[in-house]
C-alpha positions, 0 to 999 in steps of 0.5 A, a space after each residue: 804613729 804607733 798609738 795612733 796605730 794602735 787606736 785604729 786597730 780596735 775600729 778595724 776589729 770591730 768591722 771585722 766582727 760586724 762583717 762575720 755577724 750571722 745574718 738569718 737567711 732572708 724569706 721569700 713570699 711564698 707560695 705564688 698565687 695559681 695560674 688562673 681562676 678556673 673560669 672561661 672569664 680568667 683572661 689578661 684584662 679583668 675589671 680591676 683595671 676600669 674605672 668607676 665610671 666605666 663600670 657601673 654607668 649610673 650618673 647618680 651613683 658616679 656623682 655620689 661616689 665623686 662627692 665622697 672623694 672629696 667629703 669623706 673624712 676617713 680617706 682626708 685622714 688618711 691624705 694628712 697621712 701620706 704627707 706625714 710620710 712623705 715628709 718623713 722621706 725628706 727628713 731622713 734624706 737630710 740625715 745623710 747630706 752635710 749640715 751648714 749652720 751660721 754661728 754668731 755668739 757672744 761670751 765672758 770668761 774669767 780665770 783665775 790670777 793663779 793659773 797659767 791662763 790668767 797670769 798671761 791675761 794679766 801679763 799681756 794687760 787684758 781685761 778681766 773679765 774676757 770677752 770673746 765674740 765669733 761669727 762663721 759657718 759650722 759644718 758637719 757630715 757623716 760619711 755613709 760608707 756603710 748605706 745606713 742612712 740611704 737604707 733608711 731614707 730608702 726605707 721611708 720611702 717605701 713607707 710612703 708608697 705603702 701610704 699611698 696604697 693604703 689611701 687607694 685601699 681606703 678608696 675602693 672600701 669607700 667606692 664599694 660601700 657607696 654602691 652598696 648602700 646605693 643599691 640595697 636602697 634601691 631594693 628597699 624602694 622596689 620591695 615597699 612599691 610591691 608591697 604598696 601595690 599588695 596592700 592596696 589589692 589586700 584592701 580591696 580583697 577585704 571589701 570584697 569579703 565584707 560585701 560577701 558577708 553581707 550577702 551571707 556568703 562569707 563569716 565575721 572570720 574570714 573578715 577579721 583575717 583579711 583585715 589582720 593580713 592588711 595590718 600586718 603588711 602595713 606595719 611592715 612597711 614601716 620596717 622597710 622605711 627604717 631600713 631605707 633611712 639607715 641606707 640612706 644615712 649611710 651613704 650621707 655619712 661616707 659622702 661627709 654630709 648631714 642627712 638628707 634624701 637620696 633618691 636613686 637614678 635609673 631602676 635596674 632591678 627589673 632589667 636583666 642582670 649580666 653576672 659575667 665579670 671579667 677576672 683578668 689573671 690572678 698574677 694581676 692582682 698584684 698591680 691592681 689591689 692596693 692592698 697587695 701593692 701595700 703589703 710590697 711596699 712595707 716588705 721592701 722597706 722592711 728589708 732595707 731596715 734590717 740593712 741600715 741596722 746592720 751597718 749600725 755595727 760598722 764604724 762610723 766617719 763623721 767630718 766637722 769643720 769650722 770657718 769665721 772670726 773670733 776676737 776678744 774686741 768686738 772692733 778687731 771681729 772681722 780683721 783679717 787674717 788676725 782674727 780668722 779661725 778654722 777647724 777641720 776634724 775626722 772622726 771614726 766611731 765604732 761600737 766596742 762593749 755593750 753592743 747589746 741595743 745594736 744587736 737588739 735592734 738588728 734582731 727586732 729588724 729582722 723580726 719584722 722582715 719576717 712579719 712583712 713577708 707574712 703579711 704580703 702572703 696573707 693579703 695575697 692568699 686573702 686577694 685570690 680568695 675573696 675573687 674566688 668566693 665572689 665568682 662562687 656567689 656571682 653563679 649561684 645566685 644567678 642560678 637561685 634568681 632563675 628558680 625565684 623567678 619562676 616561683 613567683 610566676 607560678 604563684 601570681 597565677 595561683 592567685 587569680 586561680 584561688 580568687 576564682 576558687 573562693 568566688 565559687 565556693 571551691 576553695 575557703 578564704 585561707 587558701 586565698 590569704 597563704 596564696 597571696 602571703 607565699 606570692 608576696 614574700 617570693 616578690 620581696 625574696 626575689 628582689 632581695 636576691 637581685 640585690 645580692 647579685 649585685 652586691 655581689 658584683 660590686 664585691 667582686 670589683 673590689 676584691 679584683 682592686 678596681 675603684 681607686 683609679 
């Protein structure tokens, strides 16, 4: 009895040392997000809660997004990562549950005749070598008294949730990328249409100048300058065609298919643009942004890892049991109770010397927990900043578009004025060329600004956490 007590004392001392182990203070995420985005639209219930079909209102774009959610290879890769994380949860849960296995075996044992076992076998006329047959069940269970295994399983569960949110965040990126490329494709179609109309007008002007040259009212230099302007814009259209092919194929790649034509739906570039996007409250980013939710799940997993690593300092209790039959004669194997075998044992194990490995794992877990806190803070800060940037972008682009629209209207009127002055010999051909060139550039820039407005609206939707529902 005394020897048993002496054997248990070091284990109790080990538990006491583990309890006295200094644990670094847990750092909570700071700072908290501001109360509002400083805008009248910052009310509860932002655009991030809408599905992409509710936000875009374009059947063609909706069909492209729906196809991408099924065919995008990166999304399917993330889906497999989710299944791997889910299997990891089940594996961790199995570690703290009892294990029961069926056992069957046969062996041969030969001992020396000059040993006590050999002499006994010879005295009882047992065969040499001696066969052993056994069949039964073996069970083992580690009593998870310190929650080490359960905390590891819970941490695996939070990592699975983080993988789910990681895929949701990728969905928001895919939806935003498709919408951005779709509006870029529409903008290029509008620019090509404007360019084709201007080329036709310039070709007509070229014919007029040629006729004026024949009537001695213009020079060959004027004809050459008008012809050069036509050739310049004809060359410009091929650059736009190349950009269109690249935007088209960018969408095809996101859809997981080989290049094929894509025709945008209803042209919204001529419609009035509504830059008002309900932002909601900054606190709602915690629920709507998948990357913030992913960082929060990873933080919870890291905290549980610290608890699991700390529990490794405490004694571990395991129980082993067995039940079955064992005999040296196969015909007597199932004879009861003569061949019946049963055992039960308990083990209490605690680290005493050379605990550097456990201490290192504990230090790593604490450092990883601090990393998770900092990553969560950075993710939340980036989310708030992205919304603030897109809010400013929408406002500035709206004002810029208004100025550019007035510029286009003024230059369009100046084209007619320059034509009249040129025909009455009160303006030279260079004034006509420069006026038309400025008007064309202004029209192209106006379309590009509207494209930027559409892009900013899409990015605002993504920044608010929309697109994954």
